C-alpha positions as CSV (number, residue, x, y, z in Angstrom):
1,X,-38.8,-48.9,130.3
2,X,-36.9,-47.7,127.2
3,X,-36.7,-51.6,126.3
4,X,-40.5,-52.1,126.9
5,X,-40.8,-49.0,124.4
6,X,-38.7,-50.7,121.6
7,X,-40.7,-53.6,121.9
8,X,-43.9,-51.9,121.8
9,X,-42.4,-50.3,118.5
10,X,-41.4,-53.2,117.4
11,X,-44.5,-55.0,117.5
12,X,-46.4,-52.2,116.2
13,X,-44.0,-52.5,113.1
14,X,-44.4,-56.1,112.8
15,X,-48.1,-55.9,113.1
16,X,-48.1,-53.1,110.4
17,X,-46.3,-55.4,107.9
18,X,-48.9,-58.2,108.6
19,X,-51.2,-56.1,107.0
20,X,-49.6,-55.1,104.1
21,X,-51.9,-55.2,101.7
22,X,-50.7,-57.5,98.3
23,X,-51.7,-56.2,95.2
24,X,-53.0,-58.7,92.2
25,X,-53.0,-57.4,88.9
26,X,-56.5,-57.5,86.6
27,X,-57.3,-56.3,83.1
28,X,-58.9,-53.2,83.2
29,X,-62.6,-52.9,82.1
30,X,-63.9,-55.7,83.4
31,X,-67.8,-57.0,84.2
32,X,-68.4,-55.8,87.6
33,X,-69.5,-59.3,88.5
34,X,-66.2,-60.8,87.7
35,X,-64.1,-58.4,90.2
36,X,-66.7,-58.8,92.4
37,X,-66.1,-62.2,92.9
38,X,-62.5,-62.0,92.8
39,X,-63.0,-59.4,95.7
40,X,-65.0,-62.1,97.5
41,X,-62.9,-64.7,97.0
42,X,-59.4,-63.0,98.5
43,X,-61.5,-61.8,101.4
44,X,-61.2,-64.8,103.1
45,X,-57.9,-64.3,103.9
46,X,-56.3,-63.0,106.8
47,X,-54.1,-60.8,104.3
48,X,-55.6,-58.0,103.0
49,X,-55.6,-57.7,98.9
50,X,-55.7,-55.2,96.6
51,X,-56.3,-55.1,92.7
52,X,-54.4,-53.6,90.3
53,X,-56.1,-52.6,86.9
54,X,-53.8,-53.1,84.2
55,X,-54.9,-51.2,80.7
56,X,-54.0,-52.1,77.3
57,X,-54.1,-55.8,77.5
58,X,-54.6,-57.0,73.9
59,X,-56.5,-60.1,72.7
60,X,-57.5,-62.8,75.2
61,X,-55.0,-64.9,73.4
62,X,-52.2,-62.0,74.3
63,X,-53.5,-61.8,78.2
64,X,-53.3,-65.4,79.1
65,X,-49.4,-65.7,77.8
66,X,-48.8,-62.3,80.2
67,X,-50.0,-64.1,82.9
68,X,-47.3,-63.8,86.4
69,X,-44.7,-61.7,83.9
70,X,-43.6,-58.5,85.2
71,X,-45.7,-56.3,82.5
72,X,-48.5,-58.5,82.7
73,X,-51.1,-60.0,84.8
74,X,-52.1,-62.6,87.8
75,X,-55.7,-63.2,86.9
76,X,-57.2,-64.0,83.6
77,X,-60.6,-65.3,83.1
78,X,-62.2,-66.9,79.9
79,X,-64.0,-70.1,78.3
80,X,-61.7,-72.9,79.2
81,X,-59.9,-74.8,76.1
82,X,-57.4,-77.7,76.2
83,X,-55.2,-75.3,75.1
84,X,-55.4,-72.4,77.5
85,X,-55.5,-75.0,80.4
86,X,-52.0,-76.0,79.0
87,X,-50.9,-72.9,78.9
88,X,-52.3,-71.7,82.6
89,X,-53.9,-73.4,85.9
90,X,-57.4,-73.3,85.6
91,X,-59.6,-73.0,89.1
92,X,-62.1,-74.9,87.9
93,X,-65.3,-73.4,89.6
94,X,-67.4,-72.1,86.3
95,X,-67.7,-68.4,87.7
96,X,-70.8,-67.6,85.3
97,X,-72.4,-71.0,86.4
98,X,-72.7,-71.9,82.4
99,X,-74.4,-69.1,81.6
100,X,-72.3,-68.1,78.4
101,X,-73.6,-71.6,77.1
102,X,-77.2,-70.2,76.6
103,X,-78.2,-69.0,73.3
104,X,-81.3,-66.8,71.9
105,X,-81.1,-66.4,68.1
106,X,-81.8,-63.1,66.4
107,X,-83.9,-63.6,63.7
108,X,-86.0,-61.2,61.4
109,X,-89.3,-61.0,62.8
110,X,-91.5,-61.9,60.0
111,X,-89.6,-65.7,60.4
112,X,-91.0,-66.1,64.2
113,X,-93.4,-68.8,62.9
114,X,-90.5,-70.9,61.3
115,X,-89.2,-71.3,64.9
116,X,-92.2,-71.6,67.3
117,X,-93.0,-75.2,67.1
118,X,-89.1,-76.8,67.6
119,X,-88.3,-78.5,69.9
120,X,-85.0,-81.0,69.1
121,X,-81.5,-80.3,67.4
122,X,-82.5,-82.1,64.2
123,X,-85.0,-79.5,63.2
124,X,-82.3,-76.6,63.6
125,X,-80.7,-78.5,60.8
126,X,-83.1,-76.7,58.2
127,X,-81.5,-73.4,59.0
128,X,-78.5,-71.4,58.0
129,X,-76.9,-69.6,61.0
130,X,-74.7,-66.8,61.2
131,X,-71.5,-66.8,63.2
132,X,-68.6,-64.7,63.6
133,X,-65.4,-66.5,62.2
134,X,-63.5,-66.4,65.7
135,X,-66.6,-67.5,68.2
136,X,-66.1,-70.3,69.8
137,X,-69.6,-71.4,69.3
138,X,-68.7,-71.5,65.4
139,X,-66.8,-74.4,65.5
140,X,-69.7,-75.8,68.4
141,X,-72.4,-75.5,65.6
142,X,-70.5,-77.0,62.6
143,X,-69.5,-80.0,65.1
144,X,-73.4,-80.5,65.3
145,X,-73.7,-80.8,61.7
146,X,-75.8,-76.9,61.6
147,X,-75.0,-74.5,58.6
148,X,-73.0,-72.1,59.4
149,X,-72.0,-68.6,57.4
150,X,-69.3,-66.9,59.2
151,X,-69.2,-63.1,59.5
152,X,-66.7,-60.4,60.6
153,X,-68.8,-57.7,62.2
154,X,-72.3,-58.0,64.0
155,X,-73.7,-54.9,61.9
156,X,-73.1,-56.3,58.9
157,X,-74.4,-59.7,60.2
158,X,-77.7,-58.3,60.9
159,X,-77.6,-57.0,57.4
160,X,-77.1,-60.4,55.9
161,X,-79.9,-61.7,58.3
162,X,-82.5,-59.0,56.8
163,X,-81.1,-59.9,53.4
164,X,-81.7,-63.9,54.3
165,X,-78.2,-64.5,53.5
166,X,-78.8,-66.8,56.7
167,X,-82.0,-67.4,59.0
168,X,-80.3,-66.5,62.6
169,X,-77.7,-65.6,64.8
170,X,-77.2,-67.3,68.3
171,X,-76.5,-64.7,70.8
172,X,-74.9,-65.5,74.4
173,X,-77.5,-64.1,76.8
174,X,-75.0,-62.2,78.9
175,X,-74.4,-60.2,75.5
176,X,-78.3,-60.0,74.2
177,X,-79.6,-56.8,76.2
178,X,-77.0,-55.1,75.1
179,X,-77.3,-55.9,71.4
180,X,-80.8,-55.2,71.6
181,X,-80.6,-51.9,72.6
182,X,-78.1,-50.9,70.6
183,X,-79.3,-52.3,67.2
184,X,-83.0,-52.5,65.4
185,X,-82.8,-56.6,66.1
186,X,-85.7,-59.1,67.2
187,X,-85.0,-62.0,69.8
188,X,-86.9,-65.6,68.8
189,X,-89.3,-65.9,71.1
190,X,-89.6,-69.4,71.9
191,X,-86.5,-71.1,71.6
192,X,-83.3,-71.3,74.1
193,X,-80.1,-73.1,72.5
194,X,-77.6,-74.8,75.2
195,X,-73.9,-76.1,75.1
196,X,-72.2,-76.8,78.2
197,X,-69.5,-73.6,78.4
198,X,-67.4,-73.2,81.7
199,X,-65.7,-69.7,82.4
200,X,-62.6,-70.2,84.5
201,X,-60.1,-68.0,86.3
202,X,-56.4,-68.8,85.2
203,X,-53.4,-68.1,86.8
204,X,-49.6,-68.6,86.5
205,X,-48.8,-72.3,86.3
206,X,-45.7,-71.3,88.4
207,X,-48.0,-69.1,91.3
208,X,-49.0,-72.1,93.6
209,X,-50.0,-69.5,96.4
210,X,-52.7,-67.2,94.3
211,X,-54.2,-70.3,93.0
212,X,-54.6,-72.0,96.2
213,X,-55.9,-68.6,97.6
214,X,-58.6,-68.3,95.0
215,X,-59.6,-71.9,95.0
216,X,-60.1,-72.3,98.5
217,X,-62.2,-68.5,98.3
218,X,-64.4,-69.2,95.6
219,X,-65.1,-72.9,97.4
220,X,-65.8,-71.0,101.0
221,X,-68.0,-68.7,98.7
222,X,-69.8,-71.6,97.7
223,X,-70.2,-73.3,101.1
224,X,-71.5,-70.1,102.8
225,X,-74.3,-68.8,100.0
226,X,-72.2,-66.0,99.1
227,X,-71.4,-67.1,96.0
228,X,-74.7,-67.6,94.8
229,X,-76.3,-64.1,96.3
230,X,-73.8,-62.5,93.7
231,X,-74.5,-64.3,91.1
232,X,-78.5,-63.6,92.1
233,X,-77.5,-60.0,92.6
234,X,-76.2,-59.9,88.9
235,X,-78.0,-62.6,86.7
236,X,-81.6,-63.0,88.0
237,X,-83.2,-60.1,86.5
238,X,-81.2,-61.2,83.5
239,X,-82.7,-64.8,83.3
240,X,-86.6,-63.2,84.3
241,X,-86.4,-60.9,81.5
242,X,-85.4,-62.9,79.0
243,X,-88.0,-65.4,79.9
244,X,-85.4,-68.2,80.1
245,X,-87.8,-70.7,82.2
246,X,-90.7,-70.4,79.5
247,X,-88.2,-70.9,76.9
248,X,-87.9,-74.8,74.8
249,X,-84.4,-76.0,75.5
250,X,-82.2,-77.7,72.7
251,X,-78.9,-78.4,73.9
252,X,-75.8,-79.5,71.5
253,X,-72.3,-81.1,72.3
254,X,-69.6,-79.3,72.9
255,X,-66.5,-81.8,72.4
256,X,-63.8,-78.8,73.0
257,X,-65.3,-78.4,77.1
258,X,-62.3,-80.2,78.5
259,X,-63.4,-84.0,80.4
260,X,-62.2,-82.1,83.8
261,X,-65.0,-79.6,83.9
262,X,-67.3,-80.4,86.8
263,X,-70.7,-81.0,85.3
264,X,-72.0,-83.9,87.3
265,X,-71.8,-81.0,90.5
266,X,-74.8,-79.2,90.0
267,X,-74.5,-76.1,92.4
268,X,-71.9,-74.6,90.0
269,X,-74.4,-74.8,87.1
270,X,-77.6,-72.7,86.1
271,X,-80.1,-75.4,85.1
272,X,-83.2,-74.2,83.7
273,X,-86.2,-75.4,85.4
274,X,-89.1,-76.8,83.2
275,X,-87.2,-78.2,80.4
276,X,-89.7,-78.4,77.6
277,X,-87.3,-80.9,75.2
């Protein structure tokens, strides 16, 4: 009997240890969608995972270099680039389905007529665009032979727009609603600019276990539909409110996107249905 009791205690302890949660460190203050997607990807494992939120992670360039470090984080998410895929290991599933590459122009409302009948990138070349010097689309616009004036802060840029220092400020559709609520700004009504852009999860190159867990979880979520359900819950209303389906799409090339991006997998990307361009 005593042997049986000891055996039961040992089995209980083993069971408890087996179910002890693993902690995964992420930066504090992330968009709820990102956190919910990480939790969804980790939920397919038999071992429970918990997120630990790390404060005071400074810039993105610093954050990616802190992956796997004792004073760092375990998962980083950002627009991919050749440099970032060289520093860290990317799980090549575009977590916002390319939405970050869709841009709507902030313009002076009195100038709407100048934009209303455009349909080709060549017609964009007669305008001057304000882009913050460190935005990734700054170089993309230049590479597409569009005239760019750099600025350092959005409030000043809006004043420059009013004074006609430039004609438009391209803004990501993910950021546009907050900007329109915060500032006295006007969103152009007809156009939707787009360039392929992938936001990935990144992990330390040596962390094969976490890489495999995230990749497997994201693929399972894609297969069973839970990825799409989560994406729609967060972004379907945004797509509707900004009338993306009714806008004229003009596409820009993005040579900074690594060729490893899974552009041919339509399941991974949001695509506007009624392309008028």
